[in-house]
C-alpha positions as CSV (number, residue, x, y, z in Angstrom):
1,M,-34.9,-82.3,-5.7
2,A,-37.4,-79.5,-5.6
3,L,-37.1,-79.1,-1.9
4,L,-33.2,-78.9,-2.2
5,L,-33.5,-75.9,-4.8
6,Q,-36.1,-74.3,-2.4
7,L,-33.5,-74.5,0.7
8,Q,-30.7,-73.1,-1.7
9,N,-32.8,-70.1,-2.9
10,S,-33.7,-69.5,1.0
11,V,-30.1,-69.6,2.1
12,A,-29.1,-67.2,-0.7
13,V,-32.0,-64.7,0.4
14,M,-30.6,-65.0,4.0
15,R,-27.0,-64.4,2.9
16,R,-28.2,-61.1,0.9
17,E,-30.0,-60.0,4.1
18,L,-27.1,-60.5,6.3
19,Q,-24.7,-58.5,4.0
20,N,-27.2,-55.6,4.2
21,L,-27.4,-55.7,8.0
22,R,-23.9,-55.6,8.0
23,K,-23.6,-52.5,5.8
24,Q,-26.2,-50.8,7.8
25,E,-24.6,-51.6,11.0
26,K,-21.2,-50.2,9.7
27,T,-23.0,-46.9,8.7
28,E,-24.8,-46.5,11.8
29,S,-21.6,-47.2,14.2
30,R,-19.5,-44.6,12.4
31,P,-18.9,-41.5,14.7
32,S,-20.8,-38.3,13.8
33,N,-17.8,-36.3,13.9
34,V,-15.9,-38.4,11.2
35,T,-16.4,-37.4,7.8
36,P,-16.6,-40.3,5.2
37,R,-14.0,-40.4,2.5
38,V,-15.1,-38.4,-0.3
39,C,-14.1,-39.3,-3.9
40,Q,-13.9,-35.3,-4.9
41,N,-13.2,-35.1,-8.5
42,Q,-10.4,-32.4,-8.6
43,P,-10.9,-31.3,-12.1
44,S,-14.6,-30.5,-11.3
45,L,-13.6,-28.7,-8.1
46,V,-11.1,-26.6,-9.9
47,S,-13.6,-25.6,-12.6
48,S,-16.1,-24.6,-9.8
49,L,-13.2,-22.5,-8.0
50,C,-12.3,-20.8,-11.4
51,E,-15.9,-19.8,-11.6
52,A,-15.7,-17.9,-8.5
53,A,-12.3,-16.1,-9.5
54,I,-12.4,-12.0,-9.3
55,G,-9.9,-12.1,-12.3
56,T,-6.7,-13.6,-13.6
57,V,-3.1,-12.8,-13.4
58,R,-0.9,-12.4,-16.4
59,T,2.7,-13.1,-15.7
60,C,6.1,-13.9,-17.7
61,F,5.8,-17.7,-16.7
62,R,3.9,-19.3,-19.6
63,E,4.4,-22.9,-18.1
64,K,4.8,-24.9,-14.7
65,N,8.3,-25.6,-15.8
66,G,10.5,-22.9,-14.4
67,T,7.8,-21.2,-12.4
68,P,9.3,-20.2,-9.0
69,R,8.1,-22.5,-6.0
70,Q,7.6,-19.6,-3.8
71,P,7.0,-15.7,-4.1
72,G,9.9,-13.3,-4.0
73,L,12.5,-15.6,-5.6
74,V,12.4,-14.0,-8.7
75,R,12.2,-10.3,-7.7
76,G,11.8,-9.0,-11.4
77,A,9.1,-11.4,-12.3
78,R,6.2,-9.2,-12.9
79,G,2.4,-9.7,-13.5
80,V,-0.9,-7.9,-13.6
81,I,-4.2,-8.4,-12.0
82,R,-7.1,-7.2,-13.6
83,V,-10.4,-7.2,-11.5
84,A,-13.3,-8.9,-13.5
85,E,-16.6,-7.1,-13.8
86,R,-18.3,-8.3,-10.5
87,F,-18.8,-5.0,-9.5
88,T,-20.6,-1.9,-11.0
89,N,-17.1,0.0,-11.1
90,P,-14.2,-2.7,-10.5
91,A,-11.7,0.2,-10.1
92,H,-13.4,1.0,-6.8
93,S,-12.2,-2.5,-5.5
94,L,-8.7,-1.5,-5.5
95,E,-9.1,1.9,-4.3
96,G,-6.5,2.5,-1.3
97,L,-4.6,-0.7,-2.2
98,E,-1.7,1.6,-3.4
99,D,-1.1,2.6,0.1
100,Y,0.5,-0.8,0.9
101,S,3.7,-2.1,-0.3
102,H,2.4,-5.9,-0.4
103,A,-0.4,-8.0,-0.9
104,W,-1.7,-11.4,-0.4
105,V,-3.0,-13.2,-3.4
106,L,-5.4,-16.1,-3.2
107,F,-5.3,-18.1,-6.4
108,V,-6.4,-21.6,-7.7
109,F,-3.8,-24.2,-8.8
110,H,-5.9,-24.6,-12.1
111,L,-3.2,-26.7,-13.9
112,N,-3.5,-29.8,-11.3
113,E,-4.6,-32.8,-13.3
114,Q,-4.6,-35.5,-10.6
115,E,-8.0,-37.2,-9.7
116,R,-7.3,-37.6,-6.2
117,V,-4.9,-36.2,-3.8
118,K,-2.5,-37.9,-1.2
119,A,-2.4,-37.4,2.6
120,K,1.4,-37.3,2.3
121,V,3.7,-35.7,-0.3
122,K,7.3,-35.5,-1.2
123,P,8.4,-31.7,-0.9
124,P,11.5,-30.9,-3.1
125,R,13.6,-29.9,-0.1
126,M,12.9,-33.2,1.5
127,G,15.2,-35.2,-0.9
128,G,12.4,-37.8,-1.4
129,E,11.2,-38.1,2.1
130,K,7.4,-37.5,2.8
131,R,5.5,-34.9,4.8
132,G,1.8,-34.4,5.5
133,V,0.2,-32.4,2.8
134,F,-0.9,-29.7,5.1
135,A,2.9,-29.4,6.7
136,T,3.9,-28.5,3.0
137,R,3.1,-25.9,0.4
138,S,2.4,-28.7,-2.3
139,P,0.1,-27.5,-5.1
140,H,-1.5,-31.0,-4.9
141,R,-3.9,-30.2,-2.1
142,P,-7.8,-31.4,-1.4
143,C,-8.8,-27.9,-2.0
144,P,-6.3,-26.4,-4.7
145,I,-6.1,-23.0,-3.4
146,G,-2.6,-21.3,-3.0
147,L,-1.5,-18.1,-1.3
148,S,1.3,-15.9,-2.4
149,L,2.7,-12.6,-1.1
150,V,3.5,-10.1,-3.8
151,K,5.1,-6.6,-4.0
152,I,2.7,-3.8,-5.1
153,D,4.1,-1.8,-8.0
154,R,1.0,0.1,-8.8
155,V,-2.5,0.3,-9.0
156,V,-3.9,1.8,-12.4
157,N,-7.9,1.8,-12.6
158,D,-9.1,-1.8,-12.3
159,T,-5.6,-3.2,-12.8
160,L,-3.1,-4.3,-9.9
161,H,0.7,-4.4,-11.2
162,I,2.8,-6.6,-9.0
163,S,6.2,-8.1,-8.9
164,G,8.1,-11.1,-7.5
165,V,5.3,-13.5,-8.6
166,D,5.4,-17.1,-8.4
167,L,2.5,-17.8,-10.7
168,V,1.6,-19.3,-14.0
169,D,0.3,-17.0,-16.6
170,G,-3.3,-17.2,-16.7
171,T,-3.8,-18.4,-13.1
172,P,-7.2,-17.6,-11.8
173,V,-7.3,-15.2,-8.6
174,L,-9.9,-15.7,-6.0
175,D,-8.8,-12.8,-3.6
176,I,-6.6,-9.9,-2.8
177,K,-5.8,-8.9,0.6
178,P,-3.3,-6.2,1.9
179,Y,-0.2,-7.5,3.8
180,I,-0.2,-6.0,7.3
181,P,3.0,-6.8,9.3
182,A,1.4,-6.0,12.6
183,Y,-1.0,-9.0,12.0
184,D,0.7,-11.1,9.4
185,N,4.3,-11.1,10.8
186,P,4.4,-13.0,14.2
187,A,7.8,-11.6,15.0
188,L,6.0,-8.0,15.4
189,H,3.6,-9.7,17.9
190,S,6.5,-9.3,20.2
191,H,5.2,-5.7,21.4
192,S,2.0,-7.1,22.7
193,L,4.0,-10.0,24.2
194,R,6.3,-7.5,26.2
195,E,3.1,-5.7,27.3
196,T,1.5,-8.9,28.8
197,T,4.7,-10.4,30.4
198,G,6.6,-7.1,31.2
199,S,9.7,-8.3,29.3
200,K,12.1,-5.6,28.2
201,T,13.7,-7.8,25.5
202,C,13.9,-6.3,22.2
203,P,11.7,-7.6,19.3
204,C,14.7,-9.2,17.4
205,Q,15.7,-11.2,20.4
206,L,12.1,-12.6,20.8
207,Q,11.8,-13.6,16.9
208,D,13.3,-16.9,17.3
209,S,10.8,-17.5,20.2
210,L,8.0,-16.6,18.2
211,V,8.4,-18.3,14.8
212,R,10.0,-21.6,14.0
213,V,10.1,-24.1,11.0
214,P,11.4,-27.4,10.7
215,P,15.1,-28.0,10.1
216,W,14.4,-29.4,6.4
217,V,13.1,-26.0,5.4
218,D,16.4,-24.4,6.1
219,S,18.6,-27.4,5.2
220,Q,21.8,-27.0,3.4
221,E,20.3,-28.8,0.7
222,T,18.0,-25.8,-0.2
223,S,21.1,-23.4,-0.7
224,C,21.2,-21.9,-4.0
225,I,23.4,-23.3,-6.8
226,D,25.7,-21.8,-9.2
227,V,24.5,-20.8,-12.5
228,E,26.6,-20.3,-15.5
229,I,25.5,-18.8,-18.9
230,S,27.4,-20.2,-21.9
231,K,28.9,-17.6,-24.4
232,K,26.5,-19.0,-27.1
233,A,23.7,-18.4,-24.8
234,E,24.9,-14.9,-23.8
235,D,25.2,-14.2,-27.6
236,Q,21.6,-15.5,-28.3
237,L,20.1,-13.4,-25.4
238,S,21.9,-10.2,-26.8
239,L,19.8,-10.6,-29.8
240,F,16.6,-9.8,-27.8
241,H,15.1,-6.3,-27.3
242,C,12.4,-5.0,-25.2
243,H,9.3,-3.3,-26.5
244,P,9.2,0.5,-25.6
245,T,6.1,-0.5,-23.6
246,A,7.5,-3.5,-22.0
247,G,6.5,-4.0,-18.3
248,N,3.3,-2.0,-18.8
249,F,1.5,-5.0,-20.3
250,S,-2.2,-4.6,-20.4
251,S,-4.5,-7.1,-19.0
252,D,-7.4,-6.0,-21.0
253,N,-6.5,-8.1,-24.2
254,C,-3.5,-10.2,-22.9
255,K,-3.5,-13.0,-25.3
256,L,-0.5,-14.4,-27.4
257,H,-1.3,-14.2,-30.9
258,A,0.2,-17.0,-32.9
259,E,0.2,-15.6,-36.4
260,K,3.5,-16.2,-38.1
261,T,3.6,-13.0,-40.0
262,S,2.2,-9.5,-39.8
263,S,3.1,-6.3,-41.5
264,E,1.9,-4.2,-38.4
265,V,4.8,-5.2,-36.2
266,E,7.7,-6.9,-38.5
267,P,10.8,-5.1,-37.9
268,A,13.3,-4.5,-41.1
269,N,15.2,-7.4,-40.1
270,K,12.5,-10.3,-40.3
271,E,15.1,-13.0,-38.7
272,L,14.7,-10.8,-35.4
273,S,10.9,-10.2,-35.6
274,S,10.4,-12.9,-32.7
275,Y,13.4,-11.4,-30.6
276,V,11.0,-9.3,-28.6
277,L,10.6,-9.2,-24.6
278,H,7.2,-7.9,-23.3
279,T,7.2,-8.3,-19.4
280,F,10.9,-7.5,-18.8
281,R,12.0,-3.8,-19.0
282,S,15.4,-4.6,-20.2
283,V,17.4,-7.6,-21.3
284,S,19.7,-7.5,-18.1
285,D,16.3,-8.0,-16.0
286,A,15.5,-11.1,-18.2
287,R,18.9,-12.7,-17.7
288,E,18.6,-12.1,-13.8
289,A,15.4,-13.7,-13.9
290,I,16.7,-16.7,-15.7
291,V,19.9,-16.9,-13.2
292,E,17.2,-16.5,-10.1
293,V,15.0,-19.6,-11.4
294,L,18.0,-21.8,-11.8
295,K,19.6,-20.7,-8.5
296,Q,16.8,-22.5,-6.8
297,D,16.8,-25.7,-8.8
298,P,13.4,-25.8,-10.3
299,R,13.6,-29.4,-11.0
300,S,11.3,-32.1,-9.3
301,V,12.9,-34.5,-6.9
302,Y,11.9,-37.4,-9.4
303,R,13.6,-35.5,-12.1
304,R,16.9,-34.9,-10.2
305,E,17.1,-38.5,-9.2
306,K,15.9,-40.4,-12.3
307,F,16.7,-37.9,-15.3
308,S,19.7,-35.8,-13.7
309,H,21.6,-36.4,-17.0
310,E,19.0,-35.0,-19.2
311,L,18.4,-31.3,-20.5
312,Y,16.1,-29.0,-18.7
313,K,13.9,-26.6,-20.4
314,F,11.6,-23.8,-19.3
315,S,10.1,-20.7,-20.7
316,V,10.1,-16.8,-19.1
317,D,8.6,-14.1,-21.2
318,N,9.3,-14.9,-24.9
319,L,12.7,-16.8,-24.0
320,N,12.9,-20.7,-24.5
321,V,15.9,-21.6,-22.1
322,T,17.7,-24.7,-22.2
323,C,20.3,-25.9,-19.5
324,E,22.0,-28.8,-18.3
325,F,22.8,-29.5,-14.5
326,T,26.5,-30.9,-13.8
327,T,27.5,-33.5,-11.5
328,E,29.1,-30.8,-9.2
329,G,25.8,-29.3,-8.6
330,K,26.0,-26.3,-11.2
331,A,23.5,-25.3,-13.7
332,K,24.7,-24.2,-17.3
333,V,22.5,-22.3,-19.7
334,I,23.3,-23.6,-23.2
335,D,20.8,-22.2,-25.4
336,I,18.3,-19.3,-25.5
337,H,15.9,-18.8,-28.2
338,P,12.5,-17.1,-28.9
339,K,9.5,-19.4,-27.7
340,E,7.8,-19.0,-31.0
341,R,7.5,-16.5,-33.7
342,W,4.8,-14.7,-31.8
343,V,3.4,-11.5,-32.9
344,Y,2.6,-8.8,-30.6
345,K,0.2,-6.1,-30.9
346,H,1.0,-2.7,-28.9
347,S,-1.3,-0.1,-27.9
348,S,-0.9,3.0,-26.1
349,S,-3.0,4.3,-23.2
350,E,-3.5,7.7,-21.7
351,S,-4.1,6.1,-18.2
352,D,-0.7,4.3,-17.9
353,G,1.4,5.9,-20.4
354,G,1.3,2.9,-22.9
355,T,0.5,-0.9,-22.8
356,V,1.5,-3.9,-24.6
357,S,-1.6,-6.2,-25.6
358,L,-0.2,-9.7,-26.2
359,S,-3.0,-10.6,-28.5
């Protein structure tokens, strides 16, 4: 009996040794140029990137719902980026940027919540089909960094005013680079192509040979949809008014103040105290932004397929918009009301002619 137990113990030891040898063999046989699979924790990665940010962007899009998927789709969507105090004089870092019309903004997808990312994703334009993550502009990436081309409106001290943004309010910014067509637009590389080949073809004719995109990017499914605003919603929108310094909002103290009442800014008609726009310069600009957001159908593929009958809600500036998508492929705005009874404190500044501090 004792001999049998001794043999069983010896066999167990041998099995463990064999398992260790197999593991060691697999590790040593892995090619040196192959990176082992890393279980990177996305939240911690996002946190590390945010620490390296040069500042944050303040925009009219307060949540992911309704935020454009690409820059330039909502031309009136304005924002500001204030450079953090990483320099002795932050304003010096923006000197000369006002000479350009557009700029690249590198930013962090800080609202990503997934612990892991997938090699294939479902772009909204693909209608449920998958593509490799690096063949798409999905925000769910191994390294959650985004790139956006924005229009430069003006530069004031350490603050860059931009428009055509597709960024959620509070997005951390990693870098700002000027847009230079000669380097960033492949269609304009035709000048050097003519020099090397001796071709006399004009740049516009060479553009198609220099730039290409897959058919699904320009498919008919991506065409704009019709948008209708109901009379009720139009009447509700007409109740809003813009603050005198709207559009010049300051990034110094751009925080929403959720107090319900305040004698500092309450108008005579307290029922309309929250009907104030702070990033749009006119109500018509706000209306145009709502239409431009909906024209692109901001719903996800999953929502379009599984919950097409449900109401869709999104926020822009202080507007809480509710709409429905019809079976005919149209969007109808049925309700517009203030996001909340926010109280905004406005201040004046000699440098930029007045600012609004969303505090």
